[in-house]
C-alpha positions in Angstrom: -1.9 2.5 10.0 1.7 4.5 10.6 0.3 7.7 9.4 -2.5 7.5 11.7 -0.4 7.1 14.8 1.5 10.2 13.5 -1.7 12.2 13.1 -2.8 11.1 16.9 0.1 12.0 18.8 0.8 15.1 16.6 -2.7 16.4 15.9 -5.5 15.0 18.4 -7.0 17.1 21.3 -4.6 17.3 24.1 -6.7 16.1 27.0 -8.4 13.7 25.2 -5.3 11.8 23.7 -3.2 12.1 27.1 -6.3 10.2 28.9 -7.1 7.4 26.3 -3.2 6.6 26.2 -2.8 7.4 29.9 -5.6 5.4 31.1 -5.2 1.7 30.2 -1.4 1.9 31.4 -2.7 3.5 34.7 -5.5 0.5 35.0 -2.9 -1.8 34.3 -0.4 -0.5 36.5 -3.5 -0.2 39.3 -3.9 -3.6 38.9 -0.1 -4.1 39.3 0.1 -2.4 42.8 -3.1 -4.9 43.1 -1.2 -7.9 42.8 2.2 -6.8 45.1 0.0 -5.9 47.6 -1.9 -9.9 47.6 1.7 -10.7 47.3 2.5 -9.4 51.1 -0.9 -9.8 51.8 -0.4 -14.1 52.0 3.0 -13.9 52.6 2.4 -11.8 55.9 -0.2 -14.7 56.7 3.2 -17.1 57.3 4.6 -14.4 60.1 6.5 -11.8 60.3 9.8 -13.0 59.3 8.7 -14.0 55.8 7.5 -10.0 55.6 10.6 -9.4 56.9 12.8 -11.8 54.5 10.3 -10.3 51.3 11.3 -6.7 52.6 14.8 -7.2 52.5 14.5 -8.9 48.8 12.9 -5.6 47.7 16.2 -3.4 46.5 16.9 -6.8 44.1 13.3 -6.5 42.7 13.9 -2.8 42.1 17.2 -3.1 40.6 15.4 -5.6 37.8 13.0 -3.3 37.8 15.3 -0.8 36.8 17.4 -2.5 34.0 13.7 -3.6 32.9 11.9 -0.3 32.9 15.2 1.5 31.8 15.9 0.1 28.8 11.8 0.1 28.1 12.3 3.7 28.4 15.2 4.3 26.2 13.1 2.2 23.5 10.3 4.2 24.0 11.7 7.4 23.7 14.2 6.6 20.7 11.0 5.3 19.0 8.7 8.0 19.5 10.8 10.4 18.6 12.1 8.9 15.6 8.7 8.5 14.3 8.0 11.9 14.8 10.8 12.8 12.6 10.1 10.4 10.0 12.4 7.8 10.3 10.9 5.0 10.4 13.6 2.3 9.4 15.3 3.4 12.7 12.0 3.3 14.5 11.6 -0.5 13.2 15.5 -1.2 14.2 14.9 0.1 17.7 11.8 -1.7 18.0 13.0 -5.1 17.1 16.3 -4.4 19.3 13.7 -4.7 22.4 13.2 -8.0 22.5 17.2 -9.1 22.1 18.0 -6.8 24.6 15.4 -8.2 27.4 17.0 -11.8 26.6 20.3 -10.1 27.7 19.2 -8.7 30.6 17.5 -11.5 31.7 20.6 -13.9 31.0 22.7 -11.2 33.4 20.3 -11.2 36.1 20.1 -14.6 36.3 23.6 -14.9 36.7 23.6 -12.4 39.5 20.9 -13.9 41.4 22.9 -17.2 41.4 25.9 -16.0 42.7 25.1 -12.9 44.5 21.9 -13.8 46.4 23.5 -15.8 49.5 25.9 -13.2 50.0 23.4 -10.8 49.9 21.4 -11.7 52.6 24.1 -12.8 55.0 24.6 -9.0 54.9 21.5 -8.2 56.1 20.4 -11.0 58.7 22.0 -13.3 61.2 18.1 -14.8 61.4 18.5 -18.4 59.6 14.9 -18.2 58.7 14.5 -15.3 57.4 17.9 -15.7 55.3 16.1 -18.7 53.9 12.7 -17.3 52.9 15.1 -14.3 51.3 17.2 -16.8 49.3 14.4 -18.6 48.0 12.2 -16.0 46.8 14.8 -14.5 45.4 17.0 -17.5 43.5 13.4 -17.9 41.6 12.6 -14.0 40.7 16.3 -13.4 39.3 16.9 -16.6 37.5 13.4 -16.7 35.6 13.6 -12.9 34.9 13.8 -13.3 31.2 9.5 -12.8 31.1 9.7 -9.7 33.1 12.3 -7.5 30.9 10.8 -8.8 27.2 7.0 -8.2 28.4 8.4 -4.9 29.4 10.4 -3.5 26.4 7.7 -5.0 24.6 5.1 -2.9 25.8 7.3 0.0 26.0 7.9 -0.1 22.2 3.9 -0.4 21.9 3.3 2.2 24.0 5.9 4.5 22.1 3.7 4.3 19.1 0.3 4.9 20.7 -1.1 1.8 21.4 -2.0 1.2 24.6 -4.7 -1.4 24.8 -2.6 -4.5 24.3 0.2 -3.3 26.8 -2.8 -3.3 29.2 -3.8 -6.7 28.7 -0.8 -7.8 29.0 0.0 -6.4 32.7 -3.8 -7.2 33.4 -2.4 -11.3 32.5 0.3 -11.0 34.5 -1.3 -9.6 37.3 -4.4 -11.9 37.6 -2.5 -15.0 37.4 -0.2 -14.0 39.9 -3.1 -13.3 42.1 -4.8 -16.7 41.7 -1.5 -18.7 41.7 -0.6 -16.7 45.1 -2.6 -18.8 47.6 -2.3 -21.9 45.4 1.7 -22.0 45.1 2.0 -20.5 48.9 -0.3 -22.5 51.2 -0.3 -25.6 48.6 -4.1 -25.9 47.3 -5.9 -27.9 45.1 -3.0 -30.6 45.3 -0.1 -28.4 44.6 3.0 -28.7 47.1 2.5 -25.9 49.8 6.0 -23.9 49.1 5.9 -20.9 51.3 7.5 -18.0 50.1 9.4 -19.9 47.3 5.4 -20.3 46.0 5.0 -16.3 46.2 7.9 -15.8 43.6 6.6 -18.9 41.6 3.7 -17.0 40.9 4.6 -13.7 40.3 7.3 -15.5 37.4 4.3 -17.4 36.2 2.5 -14.3 35.2 5.2 -12.5 33.9 6.4 -15.0 31.2 2.3 -15.3 30.1 2.3 -11.5 29.8 5.3 -12.0 28.0 3.9 -14.3 25.7 0.9 -12.3 25.0 2.7 -9.1 23.9 5.3 -11.2 22.2 3.1 -12.5 19.5 0.4 -9.4 19.6 3.4 -7.3 18.3 5.0 -9.7 15.9 1.7 -10.7 14.5 -0.5 -7.4 14.1 0.4 -4.7 12.3 1.9 -1.4 14.3 3.4 1.7 13.5 6.7 -0.1 13.8 7.6 -3.2 12.2 9.6 -6.2 14.6 11.3 -8.8 13.0 13.9 -10.6 13.7 14.5 -12.4 10.3 18.4 -11.6 10.2 18.5 -9.5 13.2 22.0 -8.2 13.8 23.0 -6.2 16.2 23.5 -2.4 15.4 25.8 -0.2 17.9 24.4 2.7 17.4 20.6 1.7 18.0 22.1 0.4 21.3 24.1 4.1 22.0 21.0 5.5 21.4 18.5 3.6 23.1 20.8 3.7 26.2 21.5 7.2 25.9 18.3 8.4 27.7 18.0 4.2 29.0 21.0 4.4 30.5 20.7 6.8 32.8 17.1 5.7 34.0 18.7 2.3 34.7 21.2 4.2 36.9 18.3 6.6 38.1 16.2 3.4 39.2 19.3 1.7 40.5 20.0 4.6 43.1 16.6 3.3 44.6 17.7 -0.1 45.5 20.7 1.5 47.2 18.7 3.8 49.0 16.0 0.9 50.0 19.3 -0.9 51.4 20.6 2.2 52.6 17.4 2.9 54.8 17.1 -1.3 56.0 20.4 -1.0 57.4 19.2 2.0 59.4 16.1 0.0 59.9 17.0 -2.7 61.2 19.0 -1.5 64.1 15.8 -0.4 65.7 13.9 -3.7 64.7 13.1 -6.4 62.4 9.8 -4.9 62.3 10.8 -1.6 61.3 12.2 -3.1 57.9 8.6 -4.8 57.5 7.2 -1.4 58.1 9.3 0.0 55.5 8.3 -2.8 52.9 4.7 -2.4 53.8 4.8 1.3 52.7 6.6 0.5 49.3 3.7 -2.1 48.8 0.5 0.7 49.3 2.6 3.3 48.2 2.5 1.7 44.7 -1.6 2.3 44.5 -0.4 6.2 44.6 3.0 6.1 42.3 1.7 3.5 40.2 -1.5 5.3 38.2 1.2 8.4 38.0 3.7 6.1 36.4 0.9 5.1 34.3 0.0 8.5 33.2 4.2 8.6 32.2 3.8 6.0 30.1 1.2 7.8 28.1 2.3 11.4 27.9 6.1 10.7 27.2 5.7 9.4 23.6 3.6 12.1 22.9 6.0 14.4 24.8 8.8 12.8 22.6 7.1 12.8 19.3 5.9 16.1 19.3 9.7 16.9 20.5 10.7 14.9 17.2 8.3 17.0 15.2 9.2 20.5 16.6 5.6 21.6 17.8 6.6 23.0 21.2 3.1 24.0 21.9 1.8 20.6 21.9 5.0 19.4 23.9 3.9 22.1 26.9 0.3 21.4 27.1 1.5 17.3 27.2 3.2 18.6 30.4 1.1 20.9 32.1 -1.7 18.6 31.4 0.4 15.9 33.0 0.9 18.1 36.1 -2.2 18.7 36.9 -3.6 15.0 36.8 -0.3 13.9 38.6 -1.1 16.5 41.4 -4.5 15.3 41.4 -3.8 11.7 42.4 -1.2 12.8 44.4 -3.1 14.6 46.8 -5.7 12.3 46.7 -3.2 9.6 47.9 -1.7 12.1 50.8 -5.6 11.9 51.8 -5.7 8.2 52.2 -2.5 7.6 53.7 -3.6 10.5 56.4 -7.1 9.5 57.1 -6.5 5.6 57.1 -3.3 4.6 58.3 -4.3 2.0 60.6 -6.6 0.5 58.0 -3.9 0.3 55.4 -1.6 -1.8 58.1 -4.4 -4.3 59.2 -4.2 -5.4 55.2 -1.2 -7.0 56.7 -2.5 -8.9 59.7 -0.3 -5.9 61.4 -0.1 -6.6 65.2 0.4 -3.8 68.2 4.2 -3.2 67.3 3.3 -2.5 63.6 0.3 -0.6 64.1 3.3 1.9 66.7 5.8 1.8 63.8 3.8 1.9 61.0 0.7 4.8 61.7 3.0 7.6 62.2 5.5 6.1 59.2 3.2 6.1 56.0 1.4 9.7 58.0 5.2 10.9 57.5 6.4 9.7 54.0 2.7 10.8 52.5 4.1 14.5 52.9 6.4 13.7 50.1 3.7 13.0 47.5 3.0 16.2 46.2 6.1 17.3 45.4 7.1 13.7 43.9 4.6 13.9 41.6 5.8 17.2 40.5 9.4 15.7 40.1 8.0 13.0 38.1 6.5 14.5 35.5 9.3 17.0 34.8 12.0 13.6 34.9 9.3 12.2 32.0 10.0 15.9 29.7 13.8 15.1 30.5 13.6 11.4 29.2 10.9 12.4 26.5 13.5 14.6 24.6 16.3 12.7 25.0 17.9 13.9 28.0 17.8 11.4 30.8 20.8 12.6 32.2 19.1 14.9 33.8 16.8 13.2 35.5 19.8 10.4 36.7 20.8 13.6 38.2 17.6 14.5 40.1 17.8 11.1 41.3 20.9 11.1 42.7 20.2 14.1 44.6 17.5 13.0 46.4 18.2 9.1 47.1 21.4 9.4 47.6 22.6 12.9 48.6 19.5 13.8 50.5 17.5 10.5 51.6 20.4 8.7 53.2 22.1 11.3 55.1 18.8 12.6 56.4 17.8 9.4 57.5 20.8 8.6 59.5 21.2 11.8 61.5 17.7 11.9 61.7 17.9 8.4 63.2 20.1 9.5 66.2 16.4 11.8 67.3 14.5 8.2 67.2 12.5 6.0 65.1 9.9 8.6 64.1 12.3 10.9 62.7 13.9 8.5 60.2 10.3 9.1 57.8 11.0 13.0 57.9 13.9 12.0 55.3 11.7 11.1 52.3 9.5 14.8 52.2 12.6 17.0 52.9 14.4 15.0 50.3 11.6 15.2 47.8 10.9 19.0 48.3 14.6 19.8 48.0 15.1 17.7 44.8 11.6 19.1 43.3 13.3 22.2 43.3 16.2 21.5 41.3 14.0 20.0 39.0 12.3 23.5 38.2 15.7 24.7 38.1 17.4 22.4 35.1 13.8 22.7 33.4 13.6 26.3 33.1 17.1 26.2 31.7 16.4 22.7 29.6 13.8 25.4 28.2 15.3 28.5 27.3 18.2 26.1 25.3 16.0 23.8 23.6 12.3 24.2 23.8 11.8 27.6 23.7 13.0 28.6 20.5 11.7 25.3 18.6 10.8 25.6 14.7 8.5 23.2 13.3 10.9 21.0 10.4 11.6 22.6 7.4 8.7 22.6 4.8 6.0 21.6 7.4 3.5 23.6 9.7 2.5 23.1 13.5 -0.2 20.7 13.9 -3.2 22.9 15.0 -5.4 21.9 18.1 -8.5 20.0 17.0 
């Protein structure tokens, strides 16, 4: 099994390999995007206050995702590189650490939710209904976050070995559970109590826990390129350091998104609560565009990491080139959708006249960022795959702190419609910086890659 996985990422035809590894992840990420939208679709029926509360809660959820995905990226990068180098025991150790690090992450976030939720919402709203709904939602998703963290780490571990089907089913189980339970828990169907916004949170964590149970059982029970065993487990400082050498910059990089979202919400709420709700709707809708690209990176990253570890320059660069073409195609389609049908997209959430007036120009303007974002995402994936996550962190800081927030603040002086232009402007500048960093990285670390001693580059099949 180990040898088959090595041959798969080291010798299979590149386009077919990327599609076989990315399509399951892209599909599961699309389903993930669907249940995010379904979540807000039902919450919107409770009123604008409920939608605003969930929108204000988004930075906390984004922080949780940052911790989970960032740690998972570190595990994925380390396991795939160690497999490419033939250091199987170290790959096994990294994979096993994933479960325990997920449990610790869940404990830390639960404590953060218990002690920080009330203060967070008091900082953003004086509306008692929005405050109560927001607290109800966040208490549940933080205290029960262990399911999400362990699920993500196990999925990333399996993806690093080239196994994409089990992670896909894990995501599907979570998404379908959420979609089914949302209306039941929110509106109190089939004898369940009517829980409102809290019900949406219960549906979310129930899906995550069921997905976690499935992927852990499959990860431990089946044979994979790595052997995951908790028997006699002890934390290894070097393994943790190696995981977070890539994972911590990724966590910070994605956490910056929470800071950015809170900053934008603070700017938008000076105009109206509806502007905040529109920004929340945008994040739900744009997930249909960005999630497939992130699914693509889930397939491409282990290929890049494996071939960088194996010092196969041609396959590393082929993975990057093909990934760029696919990402650009997806983002171009998304841009066209947001330009041609913004009203129809907003009506999914029962948009009233004020929401349409604010939302239509907002969606069309922010969609201008999709194309440069596609390029930036793929270069960041390469940086992470080769163990240089600090480059991705630098670009994220540039885009979301140095550029977007100051631009949004100054453009807000011109009016609400100008705030949205901060996004395409920031993405364009940050992509240019990514290109410069890639050029430097290529000349120093990739251009002169040679096979490990005694090996020859794998030929393209």
